[in-house]
C-alpha positions as CSV (number, residue, x, y, z in Angstrom):
1,X,-10.1,-1.5,12.7
2,X,-8.0,1.5,14.0
3,X,-4.7,-0.4,13.1
4,X,-6.0,-1.0,9.6
5,X,-6.8,2.6,9.1
6,X,-3.7,4.0,10.4
7,X,-2.0,1.3,7.9
8,X,-4.0,2.7,4.9
9,X,-3.1,6.2,6.0
10,X,0.5,5.5,6.0
11,X,0.4,3.9,2.8
12,X,-1.5,6.8,1.2
13,X,1.2,9.1,2.7
14,X,3.8,7.4,0.9
15,X,2.2,7.1,-2.4
16,X,1.9,11.0,-1.9
17,X,5.6,11.6,-1.1
18,X,6.5,9.5,-4.0
19,X,4.5,11.4,-6.5
20,X,5.7,14.7,-5.1
21,X,9.5,13.4,-5.7
22,X,8.5,12.2,-9.3
23,X,7.2,15.9,-9.7
24,X,10.6,17.1,-8.9
25,X,12.9,17.6,-11.9
26,X,16.2,17.0,-10.0
27,X,15.0,13.5,-8.4
28,X,15.6,10.7,-10.6
29,X,13.6,7.3,-9.4
30,X,14.7,4.1,-11.0
């Protein structure tokens, strides 16, 4: 349960980081 919870949190963090990168005008994600 703890490992699964940490995995989900890490995935959410990655999604948040990607969303922040998309917001930046000088970063191009292809």
